[in-house]
C-alpha angles and dihedrals in degrees: 000000000000126000123192111208108195130163093253094049120125112149146130118244124211109189125187114195133191124281091033094285109148126210123181131171149117140273114208127196139150127279090215108115102186118088096174112097097170118022094196128253123307117237105310128188119249114221097266129126112277095004087283093165131045128177138181139174118196138173131210136182119251101206090259115096114251093010120107140172117228119199124201116198127189119181123188136180089216132054104258088227090066092063101056138065116216114231122245113242136188117189127193111199110200114194129190112228099172122140094264089067088069091073115120112253092222137010121266137060123319096005117164119247129240087255091053089055096043090048091049090049092046090050089051090049091051094046093050090045088053092050092048087050089057090047092050092048092054088056098038111019093195095056119122119212117173140164136195128188125215121191123193144179122141085341133015140237134177148194120239123247115291117197129218114298093014093065112125109221094198125091129211127177110241115240091239087065105032097052094069118011106158096116136064112223114184093171094057090050094049091046092055088045091051090049088060097052095073091053095045115121095220137047092229102083124163134178124215109196122196123187141151100206150014125286123264102166135065132205114245099181140040131267110276139182090040105172132173102229124104095241099047125109130219121207138184129211114242139194127220111238105164142338137233113019124016122302130213090239090051093050092049089048094049092052088047090054093046092050088064088064097038093051087055090054095250113148116226118209110196127202119191109209101198113218094168096278110171094220095059097127093052091045092054089050089053090050092049090054089053102039105020109209093350096094126116130180134203142151094195122097094212090047089051090058091049093049090051090049092049092059088068090083088060099041103043106009098064095110132071111299108200125180099058133120122220108203119177120194118245125246111295092006117132123204112229111174148316119258096219119200118223090257090053094051088055093047092050090052095046094047100056093142097053099034138237125329089253136010137193113228107211093196093062098022089231141122128238114198113197103201091180087067093059121103111256107266125220115261111259127230088262091059095251134124105226124207123183138178126188127191136170126237136176128216110231100215089169092068117123110270095009109174109227090179090067103097092179104052106178110232092201144024123236105323112208131198115200109200141166132229141163136029111294089039118253120193115219140173136224133174131229124228111258121235121226137208140179129224129219133227134190138203124227116199127172140151124248110220134178131238089271113075113257095016110134115203117207126197097038111142120214132184131208112203140186107175107297093349108098132179122188131199133173125208116252129225089286094049093254118149119194128188107187130194097012109181110248125228100052141094114244131194115219 
């Protein structure tokens, strides 16, 4: 049978079981309906001149026991975008166009190739990069965001730097690469990339390197035909040093080419796009030699898009990022969902390159709220810009060792706001007040009797279950069965 244990429950159970065995007893719980013991502080002023910053964090019940909505509020007298400087960024996207990339991604007719998917993911990355450049320019008009694309096979060719709104989001394979693409020439690719570093318009240059196999060519010559227009191509001479899988000479050449970039302090972020290449392990070792720990692997087109998007945090987020809230969940607190406003839904859709306004990080069970990604709110009648974020959590009172005597269970760890003030800008931190709740428990006591009235049966074992949560009790000499400290707010089967 099912038993619902809720915080308002106070009832007598009469249970009739099979074979004429009667069980009767009581479940006792509190009539108190409010689990919140500390709502959190109202808006409070942070120690800044003129009360320029106010914060609050508050909790409210949802009507479902053990579930709560937490709302963070940040109010400023200045638009947060006016207190930051967007970083410059130059990104070189290096793509493998060797013959193995022509392999169909699945069996059947008219299946796209790995190159088709890689090209689509790269074009999506470029389009998002361009959109983010426009966003950055709106915040810091002097910012420079630019991108170049290098495509390689047995040789390599590239597209010159394109800045901001002039970025071309479509990719085409240069004829110097597409005509004969049997080889994989890391060195040629890195040489072309290195030739672009000196002409970059920023000092913050990064390389994203995508390949599906090990190198088997080297570059004999130097980069030539380097022009300064947005439509020109660069190409390097190359020398054939082996076919099929990777070659020792090709590996050495690839590392030699990568060293040109690493010696200049240029980070290389490698992505191995697995097309079923038999030398996968060696290829990953080669990439580790080139990129250190900055190597990712996938054979999934959607995951490839996500990996490219993920590199944004390395290529354009390598400076201080004020106006964010770090909000870890408390012990035995489970994150459920965000309650997005209409404006936040729009911001999430528009900022595909940089990510959602807020995100839950499963590894740390915490929330990061990126206030800078919020749409600019209207100024209130009090002169403040107001930013809010609401999310739902659940208190897991079935967790092992849960302390029901704690009437002030902290729903979060230390919640930190990183913000910026002053001119020149100074980055500071302040902490939110933490809301607290209590949990309820109940006792279930009944007597196990036999078929004959008045017969008490000792030694009968019962279980009370809610999914994987199981409690066990055995009747004593008088047939009494006692389940003590049953976590409230759940439906159990006896």
